[in-house]
C-alpha positions as CSV (number, residue, x, y, z in Angstrom):
1,X,66.5,42.5,-40.1
2,X,66.3,41.5,-43.8
3,X,65.3,38.2,-45.2
4,X,69.0,37.6,-46.2
5,X,70.0,38.0,-42.6
6,X,67.3,35.5,-41.5
7,X,68.5,33.1,-44.1
8,X,72.0,33.5,-42.7
9,X,70.7,32.8,-39.2
10,X,69.0,29.6,-40.3
11,X,72.1,28.5,-42.1
12,X,74.2,29.1,-39.0
13,X,71.6,27.2,-36.9
14,X,71.7,24.3,-39.3
15,X,75.5,24.2,-39.0
16,X,75.4,24.6,-35.2
17,X,77.3,27.9,-35.4
18,X,74.7,30.3,-33.8
19,X,74.7,31.5,-30.2
20,X,72.6,29.8,-27.4
21,X,70.1,32.7,-27.5
22,X,69.8,32.5,-31.3
23,X,69.3,28.8,-31.1
24,X,66.6,29.1,-28.5
25,X,64.7,31.7,-30.6
26,X,64.9,29.6,-33.7
27,X,63.8,26.4,-31.9
28,X,60.8,28.2,-30.3
29,X,59.8,29.6,-33.6
30,X,60.2,26.3,-35.3
31,X,58.0,24.5,-32.7
32,X,55.3,27.2,-33.2
33,X,55.3,26.5,-37.0
34,X,54.9,22.7,-36.4
35,X,51.9,23.2,-34.3
36,X,50.3,26.1,-36.2
37,X,46.9,25.0,-37.6
38,X,47.2,26.8,-40.9
39,X,49.6,28.7,-43.2
40,X,50.0,32.4,-42.6
41,X,48.8,34.7,-45.3
42,X,51.5,36.7,-47.2
43,X,49.6,39.9,-46.6
44,X,49.3,39.2,-42.9
45,X,53.0,38.5,-42.5
46,X,54.0,41.6,-44.5
47,X,51.6,43.8,-42.5
48,X,53.0,42.5,-39.2
49,X,56.6,43.0,-40.4
50,X,55.8,46.6,-41.4
51,X,54.0,47.3,-38.2
52,X,56.8,46.0,-36.0
53,X,59.5,47.6,-38.1
54,X,57.7,51.0,-37.7
55,X,57.6,50.6,-34.0
56,X,61.3,49.7,-33.8
57,X,62.2,52.7,-35.9
58,X,60.0,55.0,-33.8
59,X,61.7,53.9,-30.6
60,X,65.2,53.9,-32.0
61,X,64.8,57.4,-33.5
62,X,63.1,59.0,-30.5
63,X,65.7,61.2,-28.8
64,X,63.9,61.1,-25.4
65,X,64.8,57.4,-25.1
66,X,68.5,58.4,-25.1
67,X,68.0,60.9,-22.3
68,X,65.7,58.9,-20.2
69,X,66.9,57.8,-16.8
70,X,68.3,54.3,-16.4
71,X,65.5,53.2,-14.1
72,X,62.9,54.0,-16.7
73,X,64.9,52.9,-19.7
74,X,64.7,49.2,-18.9
75,X,61.0,48.8,-19.8
76,X,61.8,50.5,-23.2
77,X,64.8,48.2,-23.6
78,X,62.7,45.2,-22.9
79,X,60.0,46.4,-25.3
80,X,62.7,46.8,-28.0
81,X,64.1,43.3,-27.4
82,X,60.6,41.9,-27.5
83,X,59.7,43.7,-30.7
84,X,63.0,42.6,-32.3
85,X,62.1,39.0,-31.3
86,X,58.7,39.3,-32.9
87,X,60.3,40.7,-36.0
88,X,62.7,37.9,-36.1
89,X,60.1,35.2,-35.7
90,X,57.8,36.8,-38.3
91,X,60.6,37.3,-40.7
92,X,61.7,33.7,-40.2
93,X,58.2,32.6,-40.8
94,X,58.0,34.5,-44.1
95,X,61.4,33.0,-45.1
96,X,60.2,29.5,-44.1
97,X,57.1,29.5,-46.2
98,X,58.8,31.1,-49.2
99,X,61.8,28.7,-49.2
100,X,61.8,25.9,-51.7
101,X,62.7,23.3,-49.2
102,X,60.5,24.4,-46.4
103,X,57.5,25.6,-48.3
104,X,54.2,23.7,-47.8
105,X,54.9,20.5,-49.8
106,X,51.3,20.1,-50.8
107,X,51.6,23.3,-52.8
108,X,48.1,24.3,-51.8
109,X,46.6,26.3,-48.9
110,X,45.8,24.3,-45.7
111,X,42.1,25.1,-46.2
112,X,42.3,23.3,-49.6
113,X,43.6,20.1,-48.0
114,X,42.0,17.3,-46.2
115,X,43.7,16.4,-43.0
116,X,43.4,13.1,-41.1
117,X,44.7,12.8,-37.6
118,X,45.1,9.8,-35.3
119,X,45.6,9.9,-31.5
120,X,47.6,7.7,-29.2
121,X,46.2,4.1,-29.3
122,X,44.4,4.8,-32.6
123,X,45.0,3.6,-36.1
124,X,43.0,4.4,-39.3
125,X,42.6,2.9,-42.8
126,X,41.6,5.0,-45.7
127,X,41.3,4.8,-49.5
128,X,42.4,7.9,-51.5
129,X,40.5,9.0,-54.6
130,X,42.9,7.2,-56.9
131,X,42.4,3.9,-55.1
132,X,45.6,4.0,-53.0
133,X,45.3,2.3,-49.6
134,X,46.7,4.2,-46.6
135,X,47.0,2.9,-43.1
136,X,47.9,5.4,-40.4
137,X,49.6,4.6,-37.2
138,X,48.8,6.3,-33.9
139,X,49.9,9.9,-33.4
140,X,49.9,10.7,-37.1
141,X,48.8,13.7,-39.1
142,X,48.3,13.0,-42.8
143,X,47.0,15.3,-45.5
144,X,46.1,15.4,-49.2
145,X,44.7,18.2,-51.4
146,X,41.1,18.4,-52.2
147,X,42.1,18.6,-55.9
148,X,44.0,15.3,-55.6
149,X,43.9,13.9,-59.1
150,X,46.2,15.4,-61.7
151,X,49.1,15.3,-59.2
152,X,49.0,12.5,-56.6
153,X,50.9,14.3,-53.9
154,X,50.3,13.8,-50.1
155,X,52.0,14.9,-46.9
156,X,52.9,13.0,-43.8
157,X,53.2,16.0,-41.4
158,X,54.2,13.7,-38.5
159,X,53.7,10.1,-37.6
160,X,53.8,6.8,-39.6
161,X,51.9,5.4,-42.5
162,X,51.9,2.4,-44.8
163,X,51.0,2.9,-48.5
164,X,49.7,0.5,-51.1
165,X,49.8,2.7,-54.1
166,X,47.4,2.3,-57.0
167,X,49.5,1.9,-60.2
168,X,49.3,4.8,-62.7
169,X,52.2,5.2,-65.1
170,X,51.2,8.7,-66.1
171,X,50.8,10.1,-62.5
172,X,53.6,9.3,-60.1
173,X,52.5,9.1,-56.4
174,X,54.5,11.4,-54.1
175,X,54.8,11.4,-50.3
176,X,56.5,14.4,-48.6
177,X,57.7,13.8,-45.0
178,X,60.4,15.5,-42.9
179,X,62.0,17.2,-45.9
180,X,62.1,14.0,-47.9
181,X,60.1,13.3,-51.1
182,X,59.3,9.7,-52.0
183,X,58.1,9.1,-55.6
184,X,56.5,5.9,-56.9
185,X,54.3,4.6,-59.6
186,X,52.8,1.6,-57.9
187,X,54.2,-0.1,-54.8
188,X,53.9,-0.7,-51.1
189,X,56.1,1.0,-48.5
190,X,56.2,2.3,-44.9
191,X,57.2,5.8,-43.9
192,X,57.9,6.8,-40.3
193,X,58.5,10.5,-39.5
194,X,57.5,11.3,-35.9
195,X,58.9,14.5,-34.5
196,X,61.2,12.5,-32.1
197,X,62.8,10.8,-35.1
198,X,64.4,14.1,-36.4
199,X,64.0,12.9,-39.9
200,X,62.3,10.0,-41.8
201,X,62.6,6.3,-42.4
202,X,61.3,4.9,-45.7
203,X,61.1,1.1,-46.0
204,X,60.2,-0.4,-49.3
205,X,58.2,-3.7,-49.2
206,X,57.5,-4.1,-52.9
207,X,58.0,-2.3,-56.1
208,X,60.5,0.6,-56.5
209,X,60.8,4.1,-55.2
210,X,63.1,7.1,-55.5
211,X,63.7,9.3,-52.4
212,X,64.9,12.9,-52.7
213,X,66.5,14.5,-49.7
214,X,67.8,18.1,-49.2
215,X,71.1,18.9,-50.8
216,X,71.5,15.5,-52.4
217,X,72.4,15.9,-56.1
218,X,70.3,12.9,-57.2
219,X,67.4,10.8,-55.7
220,X,68.2,7.6,-53.9
221,X,66.6,4.5,-55.5
222,X,65.2,1.9,-53.1
223,X,64.5,-1.7,-54.1
224,X,62.4,-4.2,-52.1
225,X,63.6,-4.9,-48.5
226,X,65.7,-1.8,-48.4
227,X,65.2,0.9,-45.8
228,X,66.5,4.5,-46.0
229,X,67.0,6.5,-42.7
230,X,67.4,10.3,-43.1
231,X,68.6,12.4,-40.2
232,X,67.6,16.0,-40.7
233,X,69.8,17.3,-37.8
234,X,72.9,16.2,-39.7
235,X,71.5,16.1,-43.2
236,X,72.8,12.6,-43.7
237,X,71.3,9.2,-44.6
238,X,72.1,5.6,-44.7
239,X,70.4,2.5,-46.0
240,X,70.0,-1.0,-44.5
241,X,68.4,-4.3,-45.5
242,X,65.4,-5.8,-43.7
243,X,64.0,-9.3,-44.0
244,X,60.2,-9.0,-43.8
245,X,57.5,-6.4,-43.5
246,X,57.0,-7.0,-39.8
247,X,60.6,-5.7,-39.2
248,X,59.5,-2.2,-40.4
249,X,55.7,-2.1,-40.0
250,X,54.7,-4.5,-37.2
251,X,52.3,-1.9,-36.0
252,X,49.9,-2.7,-38.9
253,X,49.1,-6.0,-37.1
254,X,49.0,-4.4,-33.6
255,X,52.5,-5.9,-33.0
256,X,55.7,-4.4,-31.7
257,X,59.2,-5.0,-33.0
258,X,62.1,-3.6,-31.0
259,X,65.6,-3.7,-32.6
260,X,68.3,-2.6,-30.3
261,X,65.8,-0.1,-28.9
262,X,66.7,2.4,-26.2
263,X,64.3,3.1,-23.4
264,X,62.9,6.2,-25.1
265,X,61.9,4.1,-28.2
266,X,60.3,1.5,-26.0
267,X,58.3,4.0,-24.0
268,X,57.3,5.8,-27.2
269,X,55.9,2.7,-28.9
270,X,54.0,1.7,-25.8
271,X,52.5,5.1,-25.4
272,X,51.7,5.3,-29.1
273,X,49.9,1.9,-29.1
274,X,48.3,1.7,-25.7
275,X,48.2,5.4,-24.6
276,X,50.0,4.7,-21.3
277,X,53.1,6.3,-20.0
278,X,56.1,4.2,-19.1
279,X,58.7,5.9,-16.8
280,X,62.2,4.6,-16.0
281,X,63.1,4.9,-12.3
282,X,65.7,2.2,-12.4
283,X,69.4,2.5,-12.5
284,X,69.4,1.2,-16.1
285,X,70.1,4.2,-18.3
286,X,71.5,2.6,-21.4
287,X,69.1,0.2,-23.1
288,X,69.6,-1.9,-26.2
289,X,66.5,-4.1,-26.2
290,X,65.5,-6.5,-29.0
291,X,62.1,-8.3,-29.0
292,X,59.0,-9.0,-30.9
293,X,55.4,-9.0,-29.5
294,X,52.6,-10.2,-31.7
295,X,49.5,-10.5,-29.4
296,X,50.6,-9.6,-25.9
297,X,48.9,-6.8,-24.0
298,X,50.9,-3.9,-22.5
299,X,51.3,-5.6,-19.1
300,X,52.7,-8.8,-20.7
301,X,55.1,-6.7,-22.8
302,X,56.4,-4.8,-19.8
303,X,56.7,-7.9,-17.7
304,X,58.7,-9.7,-20.4
305,X,61.0,-6.7,-20.9
306,X,61.6,-6.4,-17.2
307,X,62.4,-10.1,-16.9
308,X,64.9,-9.9,-19.7
309,X,66.5,-6.8,-18.2
310,X,66.4,-8.1,-14.6
311,X,64.2,-5.3,-13.5
312,X,60.7,-4.9,-12.0
313,X,57.8,-2.5,-12.4
314,X,54.9,-1.0,-10.5
315,X,51.8,1.1,-11.4
316,X,51.3,4.7,-10.2
317,X,48.8,7.3,-11.4
318,X,48.1,5.8,-14.8
319,X,51.8,5.2,-15.4
320,X,54.0,2.1,-15.5
321,X,57.1,2.7,-13.4
322,X,60.2,0.6,-14.2
323,X,62.2,0.1,-11.0
324,X,65.2,-1.9,-9.8
325,X,64.5,-5.5,-8.9
326,X,64.4,-6.0,-5.1
């Protein structure tokens, strides 16, 4: 399989035109990329491709395989399928890292970058070398190059962060997250790009930013109190107005702001802030909850939500279980 074939496969996957098996292979490979600790080396990828290709050619060109009995052919067939799968994944990997859109946005090897990670229930504040203030929400992985200076370019691999960018007219500040690129000179804004979001949300609090997204002909300009939501699964976006910072970055004050939230979003935020699982065992499957919590603890939040939704809850094995009201 050539790189062009792999590119065609990825295009068909993006357009939802590939088979279920192709979709499964691509998604498994993509997940391995997201969790891989460092970038593969070009020589390693090419060596692996050559090795697997040679094994495939050897098996395919061996006449004994054609004549072998059916009961002993199956292991060879499974080996060929497995080898082809490995070749596909390695080839896709090479295509991914060489693609303009999907290459490492930091433009530097992983070992030349500084990565900061937060776990569930943890937030962090940091000051970058240029004086930019960054606050990371829980479940975030954020990185910037060791050579941060001439180019002020950082990456939000997953999670959420609030930036107060130090002004510098000669060096724009860039944040890359979920295939979006946000460029500013000096401003404050929030970016959320957790894996569950399938895209990114950029909310401008002050200043002015331009956001580039894949396949868009020109960047989208945001003015204060405007939020852009990008959906990578459909490669579409929309913008909406918000009233105050707490609407988009309540987490900075250890607060929670739900706007027509489904249960998955409620459970995600509670897990992120308090590191506790919330499970829905009630008959309520469709949620659209709106509420703001400034200083309440997790039990008070769950109790309030249950009262509003006419439900109840219990505690079992370090999890909060939402149940029908008796």
